[in-house]
C-alpha positions in Angstrom: 31.4 -1.6 62.5 28.5 -2.2 64.8 25.4 -3.3 62.8 23.1 -1.2 65.0 24.5 1.9 63.3 23.8 0.8 59.7 20.2 2.0 59.7 21.3 5.4 61.1 24.0 5.7 58.4 21.5 4.8 55.7 19.0 7.4 57.0 21.7 10.1 57.0 22.6 9.2 53.4 19.0 9.4 52.3 18.5 12.7 54.1 21.7 14.2 52.6 20.6 13.1 49.1 17.1 14.6 49.6 18.5 17.9 50.8 20.8 18.1 47.8 17.9 17.7 45.4 16.4 21.1 44.6 12.9 21.3 43.3 12.3 24.3 41.2 8.9 26.1 40.7 8.2 27.8 37.4 7.5 31.5 37.8 7.6 32.3 34.1 7.9 30.2 31.0 8.1 31.0 27.3 8.1 28.3 24.6 8.5 29.8 21.1 8.6 27.9 17.8 9.9 29.1 14.4 9.7 27.5 11.0 10.2 28.7 7.4 7.1 28.8 5.3 7.3 30.1 1.7 10.8 31.3 2.5 9.8 33.5 5.5 10.2 32.8 9.2 6.9 32.3 11.0 6.1 31.0 14.4 4.3 31.4 17.6 4.2 30.6 21.3 2.9 28.0 23.6 1.9 29.8 26.8 0.6 27.1 29.2 3.7 25.2 30.3 4.2 23.0 33.4 7.3 21.2 34.7 8.6 19.1 37.5 12.3 20.2 37.7 14.7 18.5 40.1 18.2 19.8 39.3 21.5 19.5 41.1 24.5 20.7 39.1 26.8 18.7 41.4 24.8 15.4 40.9 23.3 15.4 37.4 22.6 11.6 37.6 19.8 12.4 40.1 18.5 15.4 38.2 15.4 15.2 36.1 13.1 17.5 34.1 9.5 16.4 33.2 7.6 19.1 31.3 4.3 19.4 29.4 2.9 22.1 27.2 -0.9 22.6 26.7 -1.4 22.9 23.0 -4.7 24.7 23.5 -2.5 27.7 24.5 -0.8 27.8 21.1 -0.8 31.4 19.8 0.6 32.8 16.6 -1.1 36.2 16.8 -3.5 35.1 14.1 -6.7 33.3 15.2 -7.2 31.6 11.8 -3.7 30.3 11.8 -4.0 29.1 15.4 -7.2 27.1 14.6 -5.5 25.6 11.5 -2.4 24.6 13.6 -4.7 23.1 16.3 -6.6 21.0 13.6 -6.0 17.4 12.7 -3.8 18.6 9.8 -1.1 19.7 12.2 -1.2 19.2 16.0 -4.6 17.6 16.3 -5.1 19.3 19.7 -8.5 17.7 20.2 -6.9 14.2 20.3 -3.4 15.2 21.5 -3.7 18.2 23.8 -0.3 17.9 25.4 3.3 17.8 24.2 5.6 16.2 26.8 9.4 16.2 27.4 11.0 13.8 29.9 14.7 13.8 30.6 16.7 10.6 30.1 20.1 12.1 30.9 21.6 15.5 31.6 25.3 16.2 31.1 27.5 19.1 31.9 29.4 20.6 28.9 31.3 23.6 30.3 30.6 26.6 32.5 26.8 26.9 32.7 26.2 24.9 29.6 24.5 21.5 29.7 22.9 19.1 27.3 19.8 17.1 28.1 18.6 14.0 26.3 14.8 14.1 26.3 12.0 11.8 25.2 9.8 14.3 23.3 6.3 13.2 22.6 4.1 15.0 20.1 0.9 13.4 18.7 1.7 10.1 20.5 5.1 9.8 18.7 8.2 9.8 20.9 11.7 10.6 19.8 14.9 11.0 21.8 16.3 14.5 21.2 19.2 16.6 22.5 18.4 19.9 24.1 21.5 22.1 24.8 20.6 24.5 27.6 22.1 27.0 30.0 21.5 27.0 33.7 22.1 30.2 35.7 21.3 30.8 39.3 21.1 34.0 41.3 19.9 33.6 44.9 16.6 31.8 44.9 16.0 32.4 41.2 17.3 30.0 38.5 16.9 30.2 34.7 16.9 27.3 32.2 17.2 28.4 28.6 17.6 26.1 25.6 17.0 25.6 21.9 15.5 22.4 20.6 15.7 21.4 17.0 13.3 18.9 15.6 11.8 17.7 12.3 8.0 18.1 12.1 7.8 15.1 9.8 9.1 12.9 12.6 6.0 13.7 14.6 3.4 13.7 11.7 2.9 17.5 11.8 1.6 19.1 8.6 2.4 16.3 6.1 4.7 16.9 3.2 5.1 20.4 1.8 7.1 22.1 -1.0 6.8 25.5 0.7 7.0 24.6 4.5 10.4 23.6 5.9 10.7 20.3 7.9 13.1 21.9 10.5 11.5 23.6 13.5 13.4 25.6 16.1 11.9 25.6 19.6 13.2 28.2 22.1 12.6 27.4 25.7 13.1 30.1 28.4 12.1 29.1 31.9 12.5 31.2 35.0 12.1 29.4 38.3 12.3 29.8 42.1 13.6 27.4 44.6 
């Protein structure tokens, strides 16, 4: 092969890779959390969510999701509970205003089911967690929906408690456009 064509082939390869990468823009996001407290389910929402989503179902090795949630937007529907959860006893929002998730790997399971491995950082503590999620696409709209399970004690949230469970379920529903 003539060496003068190598730069052109490289350029075509890079352009093809860039075109295959689809960047998604969040149009609506809901992050809800639930925990048992005194035997009853309780929870709330985090409303201010941002993400940089590059997703290609045919090339998951080049896909990535980098998300953050502004903990000042935490809302349980009870102002006193919100302030308590934002205090140093729980999320310490004054010191740690963001929760972040950065994908390490994304794997296809079956159909529209995937599992992502994410470095989740809360209160400056990072743990690698699995997030099973679905990806559905219709025209220029795509939805990412998943359920993340974590232990609040792993992140130093709330201390030990006889009445509050350690297991937290986080439901993530993200609607995007291309």
